[in-house]
C-alpha positions in Angstrom: 0.0 -0.1 0.2 0.7 3.9 -0.4 1.1 4.9 2.7 1.4 8.9 4.6 2.1 8.8 8.0 1.8 12.4 9.4 3.9 13.5 12.6 3.4 15.9 15.1 5.5 19.0 14.6 6.8 19.1 18.1 9.4 16.1 18.4 11.6 14.7 15.5 10.8 11.5 14.4 12.1 9.5 16.3 12.2 12.0 18.9 16.0 12.5 20.3 15.5 12.9 24.2 11.6 12.4 25.5 9.0 12.2 22.9 6.0 9.6 23.5 3.8 10.2 20.0 6.9 10.9 17.5 8.8 7.7 18.9 5.6 5.3 18.3 5.0 7.4 14.4 9.2 6.4 14.4 8.3 2.6 14.7 5.3 2.2 13.3 6.9 4.0 10.5 10.2 1.4 10.3 7.7 -1.6 10.4 6.1 -0.8 7.4 8.7 -0.1 5.4 10.4 -3.6 6.6 7.0 -4.9 5.3 7.2 -3.4 1.9 4.6 -0.7 1.8 5.3 2.6 -0.1 5.6 5.1 3.0 6.0 8.5 3.5 6.4 10.6 6.1 5.3 14.1 7.0 7.3 14.9 9.7 9.9 17.9 11.2 13.2 18.0 8.6 15.4 16.7 11.5 13.3 13.5 11.5 15.4 10.1 10.3 13.6 7.7 8.4 13.8 4.9 5.7 10.6 6.1 4.4 10.5 8.2 2.0 10.5 11.9 4.0 8.0 15.1 3.5 9.9 17.4 5.5 8.0 20.4 7.1 10.5 23.1 8.2 14.4 22.2 9.3 13.5 21.1 12.8 11.5 20.0 15.9 9.9 22.9 17.7 10.6 21.6 20.8 14.2 21.9 20.1 14.3 24.6 17.5 15.8 28.1 18.8 13.3 30.1 16.8 9.9 31.5 17.8 8.0 29.1 15.9 4.3 29.3 15.5 3.4 25.5 16.1 -0.5 26.1 14.6 1.0 27.7 11.7 3.1 24.8 11.0 0.9 22.2 11.5 -1.5 23.6 9.3 1.2 24.0 6.5 1.5 20.7 6.8 -2.1 19.3 6.0 -2.2 21.5 3.1 0.4 19.3 2.2 -1.3 16.4 2.6 -4.0 16.9 0.9 -2.4 18.4 -2.1 -0.8 15.2 -2.4 -3.6 13.0 -1.2 -4.0 11.0 -4.6 -0.9 9.7 -4.2 -1.6 7.7 -1.1 -4.1 4.2 -0.5 -4.3 5.7 3.1 -3.4 8.4 5.4 -2.8 8.0 8.9 -3.0 10.6 11.2 -0.9 11.4 14.3 -2.2 14.9 15.8 -5.3 14.7 17.7 -7.7 16.8 16.7 -5.6 19.6 14.7 -6.3 18.2 11.4 -9.5 17.8 11.7 -11.2 20.0 9.9 -9.3 19.6 6.6 -9.5 16.6 6.1 -13.7 16.7 6.7 -15.1 16.0 3.3 -12.0 15.7 1.5 -11.9 12.8 -1.2 -8.9 10.8 0.8 -8.9 7.4 2.4 -7.8 8.5 6.2 -7.3 7.1 9.5 -6.4 9.2 12.8 -5.0 7.6 16.1 -5.8 9.5 19.5 -3.0 9.6 21.5 -3.6 12.2 23.9 -6.1 12.5 26.9 -9.7 12.9 26.0 -12.0 13.4 29.0 -11.8 17.2 29.2 -14.7 19.1 28.5 -13.9 20.8 25.6 -12.4 18.1 23.7 -15.5 16.2 24.0 -17.0 18.8 22.7 -14.9 19.2 19.8 -15.0 15.6 19.1 -18.1 15.1 19.3 -18.8 17.4 16.4 -16.3 15.0 14.1 -17.8 11.8 15.4 -17.7 10.4 11.6 -14.3 10.2 11.4 -12.0 7.1 11.6 -10.8 6.7 14.5 -8.0 4.3 16.7 -7.9 4.3 20.6 -4.6 3.5 22.2 -7.0 1.6 25.0 -10.1 1.1 26.0 -9.6 3.7 29.1 -8.8 6.3 26.4 -12.5 5.5 24.7 -14.9 6.3 28.1 -15.6 9.7 27.6 -16.3 9.4 24.1 -18.0 6.1 23.3 -19.7 6.7 20.2 -16.9 8.0 17.8 -16.5 6.3 15.2 -13.7 3.4 16.7 -12.5 1.3 14.5 -10.6 -0.8 16.9 -8.1 -0.3 20.2 -4.6 -0.5 19.5 -1.5 -0.6 22.0 1.7 0.5 21.4 4.5 -1.6 20.4 8.7 -1.6 20.4 10.8 -3.3 18.6 12.2 -6.2 20.3 15.5 -5.9 19.9 15.6 -2.3 21.1 15.5 -2.6 25.1 17.0 -5.6 26.8 16.1 -8.1 29.3 18.5 -7.6 32.9 18.0 -10.5 34.5 19.2 -9.1 38.0 17.4 -6.3 39.8 19.1 -2.9 40.6 19.1 -1.4 43.8 17.2 1.8 42.9 13.9 2.7 41.6 13.0 4.6 38.8 10.4 7.5 37.7 10.8 8.3 33.9 8.4 11.1 32.0 6.9 14.2 32.9 7.7 16.4 35.6 4.0 17.3 35.9 1.0 17.5 38.0 -0.7 14.2 36.4 2.7 12.5 36.5 3.0 12.5 40.7 6.5 12.9 40.0 6.4 14.0 44.3 4.2 10.6 44.9 7.2 9.3 43.8 9.7 10.7 45.5 7.4 9.8 48.8 7.2 6.3 47.8 10.6 6.0 47.5 11.6 7.6 51.4 8.8 5.6 52.4 10.1 2.1 51.4 14.3 4.1 51.6 15.7 2.8 48.7 17.4 5.8 46.4 15.3 7.1 43.3 16.5 8.2 39.9 14.5 10.9 37.7 15.1 11.2 34.1 12.2 13.9 33.4 11.6 17.1 31.2 10.0 20.5 32.1 7.3 21.4 29.6 7.0 25.2 29.8 3.7 24.6 31.4 5.0 22.4 34.3 7.8 25.0 34.8 6.0 26.7 38.1 4.9 23.1 39.1 8.8 21.8 39.1 10.0 24.7 40.6 7.2 24.9 43.8 6.6 21.2 44.3 9.9 19.1 43.1 13.4 21.4 42.5 12.9 21.7 46.5 12.6 17.9 46.6 15.5 16.7 44.2 18.5 18.0 46.8 17.8 14.8 48.8 20.4 13.0 48.8 18.5 9.5 47.9 16.8 11.6 45.0 18.9 11.9 41.7 17.7 14.3 38.7 19.5 12.7 35.8 17.4 15.0 33.4 16.1 13.7 29.8 17.3 11.1 28.4 18.1 9.8 24.7 16.5 6.2 23.7 20.0 4.5 24.0 20.1 5.0 27.5 17.0 3.6 28.3 17.9 -0.2 28.5 20.3 0.6 31.2 18.6 2.6 33.5 15.2 0.9 33.4 17.1 -2.0 33.0 18.7 -1.7 36.3 16.2 -0.2 38.6 14.6 -2.5 41.2 11.2 -1.0 39.9 9.5 1.7 38.0 7.2 3.8 39.8 4.7 5.1 37.8 2.0 6.8 40.5 -0.1 9.2 38.3 -3.1 11.0 38.6 -5.3 11.5 35.6 -6.6 9.0 33.1 -3.0 7.6 31.1 -4.0 7.2 27.5 -1.4 4.5 27.2 2.2 5.2 29.3 4.6 4.0 27.1 7.5 3.4 30.0 5.4 1.3 31.4 6.0 -1.5 28.1 9.4 0.1 27.9 9.7 -1.1 31.8 8.3 -4.7 31.0 10.8 -5.0 28.0 13.6 -5.0 30.5 12.5 -7.0 32.7 11.8 -4.7 35.5 8.6 -4.7 37.2 5.9 -1.6 37.1 4.3 -0.4 40.4 1.6 2.1 38.9 -1.4 3.5 40.2 -5.1 2.7 38.7 -6.0 5.2 36.1 -6.4 5.1 32.9 -4.8 2.6 30.7 -3.3 1.0 33.8 -5.2 -2.1 34.7 -5.3 -2.6 30.6 -1.4 -2.8 30.6 -0.2 -4.4 34.2 -0.8 -7.4 35.2 -1.3 -7.5 38.8 1.4 -10.0 40.3 2.6 -10.7 37.3 4.1 -7.5 35.6 4.2 -5.7 38.6 1.6 -4.2 41.2 -1.0 -1.7 41.0 -1.7 -0.3 44.2 -3.6 3.3 45.3 -2.1 4.4 47.8 1.8 5.1 49.1 1.6 2.6 52.0 0.7 0.4 49.4 3.5 1.1 47.4 5.8 0.1 49.5 3.9 -3.4 50.2 4.1 -3.9 46.6 7.4 -2.8 46.4 8.8 -5.5 49.1 6.9 -7.9 47.3 9.4 -7.5 43.8 11.5 -10.2 44.6 8.4 -12.9 44.0 8.1 -11.5 40.5 10.2 -13.2 37.7 12.3 -10.5 35.3 11.8 -12.8 32.5 8.2 -13.5 32.8 8.0 -10.1 32.8 10.0 -9.6 29.4 7.5 -12.8 28.2 4.8 -11.1 28.7 5.9 -7.9 26.7 7.2 -9.7 23.8 3.6 -11.5 23.6 1.6 -8.5 23.9 3.6 -5.5 23.2 5.7 -6.0 20.1 6.1 -3.7 16.9 5.2 -6.6 14.8 2.3 -7.1 16.7 1.1 -3.4 16.5 2.1 -2.7 12.4 -0.1 -6.2 11.7 -3.2 -4.9 13.6 -2.5 -1.4 12.1 -2.5 -2.8 8.3 -5.8 -4.8 9.1 -7.5 -1.5 10.0 -5.7 0.4 7.0 -6.9 -2.6 4.2 -10.7 -3.0 6.0 -11.2 1.2 6.1 -9.4 1.1 1.8 -12.1 -2.0 1.3 -14.6 0.5 2.2 -13.6 3.4 0.1 -13.7 1.2 -2.7 -16.7 0.0 -2.5 -18.3 3.7 -1.2 -16.7 5.2 -4.6 -18.4 1.9 -6.5 -21.9 2.4 -5.2 -21.5 6.5 -6.0 -20.6 5.4 -9.9 
């Protein structure tokens, strides 16, 4: 098939540092190319891919030193996609709602994976206006605020099996990997580590919107001798950071749509200690790949039980459920269904 992948422009594909959506776009794009599909990737100009790169700008928005309008860049990209739409059998958008006004009523076969949260009132109202557009959820929990959208399927993210390696022996520190933001609850991770009495290593980025929270609530706690802030880490550093950890702390306080770091930890054989919000119950098999807890005391009790878990079994669960091969097969199946419906619709209209 001739497939276009349309990525957000905030990070390169793949991201140099933090970035979930763009990393998944990269994994999917490369897997499609390996399967023999003709893929065009619309992404920032500093992206690296074996597909044909339709570069939008010179570099990703977050790492750019120039003050660029993110909306203008995205709208320009959508125009470029639509102008070349007849070159593709299917266009796959990963830009949440930004492209919806552009594609409505256009004569292209398209699909949208919704990567973000959907529970905010203004988002619910907006998406309801585009209920006919075919969409993919990345967890069943993500759908709950909008059950009546044109859902095609839930497709969990997948990772290349060779990207992260099994570390058979647990390390002697706890890991936190994500954003320093209120919904990710890094403060809760620090409290858990202190209560358990084990060092905590934190790899995180700080978005501009979270700077005040970071400065007031988190930075003062980073001076504690058992807490180490290692900054943002790139893909190459994740295997050691996660694999050498005793456990990953995922003490979120929001309806997480997926949580890529959960399956990254699983790929290393590292147990996950997570709070029961959003997709967590779908990803973490309680007492197998980690523990689902609801309090700091519960997290401490779970950490005491970590030695009872088999790290190889955790890795095996990852291989079975969250490989990139499974993800790309799921997407190709949806692509083929949509393409078939598109052809039949045009035939009946002729």
